[in-house]
Structure formats: C-alpha cells, structure tokens
C-alpha positions, 0 to 999 in steps of 0.5 A, a space after each residue: 305050372 306054366 310061366 307066362 310070357 314077357 309083355 310089353 306095350 304095343 305103341 307109345 302112349 302118353 299122359 300129363 299131370 301134376 307132380 304131387 311134391 313139386 306142383 309142376 306139370 309133368 309130361 310122361 310117356 310109355 315106350 315098348 322095350 325088347 325082352 328082359 329089359 325091365 322097367 326103365 325110367 328116363 329123365 328126358 329133361 336132362 342132358 344125355 337123358 339119363 336113365 334109372 332102372 326100376 330095382 331096389 338097389 336104386 331106391 334112395 328116398 322113401 319120404 312119402 314116396 318111393 324115389 329111385 336114383 342113379 348116378 345123381 338122377 332121380 325120379 320120385 313117386 314111382 309106386 302108382 305107375 309100377 303098380 299098374 304095369 305090375 297089375 297088367 303084367 307089363 315086364 318091359 317098358 321105357 318111362 320117359 318124364 321130363 321132371 323128377 317125379 312121376 305125375 300123381 294123376 288122380 292119386 291111384 293107378 287107375 289113369 296108368 291102367 287106362 294108359 296101358 290098356 289104350 296103348 295095347 299089350 303085346 306078349 314077347 317071345 321070351 318066358 318071364 322069370 318068377 321069384 318063388 319065396 321058399 321060407 319066411 323073411 320078415 321084419 318086425 318092429 313093435 306095432 309094424 312089420 312086414 314079411 314074405 312067406 311061401 305061397 303058390 301064387 301072389 298073395 297080399 294081406 295089409 292091415 293099417 291102424 289110423 286114429 280117425 273115425 273113418 279109417 280105424 283098423 282096416 285089414 284086406 287080402 288080395 290075390 293077384 289077378 289082373 281083372 281084379 287088380 283093375 277093378 278093386 285095387 287100382 282105382 283106390 286113391 292115396 289119402 291124407 288128413 288136411 292138417 297134414 297136408 297143410 304141414 307139408 306145404 309149409 315145408 315146401 312139399 305136396 304143392 300138388 296135393 289136392 282133392 283131385 289127386 288124393 282123398 283129403 280128410 277133415 277131423 270127421 269128413 271126407 272133403 272129396 265131391 263123391 266120397 270114397 270110391 270104396 268103403 275100405 279104399 284106404 287099405 286098398 291104396 295100401 295094398 296098391 302101394 305094396 304092389 308098386 314096391 314089390 315091382 322094384 324086385 324086378 320079377 313078379 313074386 310067388 309068395 305071400 306079402 303081409 304088411 302091418 302098418 308098413 311103408 315104403 321104407 319098411 318095404 324097401 328094407 324087407 326087399 333088400 333083406 329078401 334078396 340078400 337071403 339067397 336061400 329064401 327064394 328061387 328064380 324060376 325061369 322054365 316055361 313048364 315046372 313042377 312045384 311042390 305046394 308051398 307049406 300052409 300056415 298063417 304068417 306069424 306077424 299077423 299076431 306078433 305086431 300088435 296095435 299100438 
C-alpha cells in the first residue's frame, strides 16, 4: 500500500451564504496551509482572530449540527465543509469565517466542493498519515448504534429510519472515492419536516432554514422546487454527515464506519472512545507499507440495532 501526499489548495477562495441557525450573512474564505497544519477554523470577526482546530477534543455541541470551540470561541455547522474537504483529500487549510457558524449554502457539500476545485488542489512534500482500525469499537443503544471496524479502505454504511412516507427505512453503503463522493454524496442535502423547522424557529433556531438550503417535507410531499436530487437523498446526506464528523479525527481513516440511526452526538462519543482505545488503531506514516488484509466479517451492530 502506498500512502498519498498531503494536500492543500493552490490559492485562496471565498464564498458567502446564510447561517442556518443565526440567519446572518456569513463570509467564508479558504487559505492554503503548510504540511501537517490540519484543518483550522479562524474567527476573523473576533479580536485577535482566534482559531479553533478541527479536532474531536474541541467538539462542544452536537445539537442539530457539530460545533467546535476553543478558549471560548466557537464555530458551528462545520460538518458539510469538513465532508467536502475530506471528500477531495484536502488535509491542510485555514477556514476564515466572520460569524459563529459556517454558511449552510444549499444544505449539501456541493458548493464547498466547487469552491475547492476552483481554488485548485496541490500536493505537498510530506506523506499524509492514515488512521487504520485494528479492532471493533462500537456503541449500541437500543435502536441506534455506531461503530468502527477493520477494513482495507474507507467504507461507510448508514441506515436511517423515519416515520415519513418519503423516507421510511433507507440503507446505503459508500466506499471512498473522490469522484464518487463529488457525484453521489456531496450533492445530498440536509432535510427536515416543515413542522420541525417551524418549532425550531419558535425557539430562535434555524432562522436561515428554507427550501433554498434544505429538503423540506410536509406530511406527504417535498416542498422544494425540483424535488429530490436522489431517490435516497436522505441516507446519502447521512453518509455526508458521517464523513464530515469523521474528519475531526484529524486523519483519513482506513476502516469501516457503520451508523444505525446515528447522529452527531453519537459520532463524537464514538470517536472519543476510539482515540482513547490505543490498541484499536494504528497511525500509518510510512509512504510504502505492507499491511495484512483486514479480517472479514459483517459488523454485528447491523443486526444488533433493531428498528424501534
């Protein structure tokens, strides 16, 4: 196996959009960073321009989005941008924002994919370490579960279940490939029921939510003009969310992630459990490495977590 080189963007690139929860206009700019810098968020609207590393240790809230915080400075709704960066293999970049959340754009990772590709991608001199899963690490709680399992590549399997005629129970699997991510996962939008969006608005949240940046469902229909981008767009977006949250591990993963009715909170707990169990993973750092094949088998949570 040959590990790839680290990557950053060729030049700065900027976009502007609305904050999903604040409803405020947010300006975002991506800037190149040197090798081994990682993904770093910076609040340019704050004195001293404080920064927050995209790391599991900095996750402080998972209510309706993933929020990271350091020294009292927080940035929310980071998962879609992180998924886009991970999907294109961008390892080192500075994300500058002038508000407390990343703009929601169209509710998918597609605008961020376009932003990165327009900026250009450049390989750097140093090898990109990968985190390889050696043994299962999982959390099973009644009808929901999440786990990491050994695999030779990055695989993601998600199952969702919603009491709605257009969703129901959906399951999808994805093997990481940059072109397939851009084509089949990145464009999948976040979604919600109209009644739930209205309830959030009453509590001062989702002020920027609309059919322009989410799939909005009534009791039996899609409000968005043009309908769905994929028949199973809902579970595809769940895979996108998982990939964005997994980027907070700081390294590309060689393993199989399985999520059953999982969400940001469960993902964060699972990643913390994984990192704490140092016998469950190894960090690969050599350019050329010989690896024994991962043990075969179906993750048991696929059977253990039963629909409720």
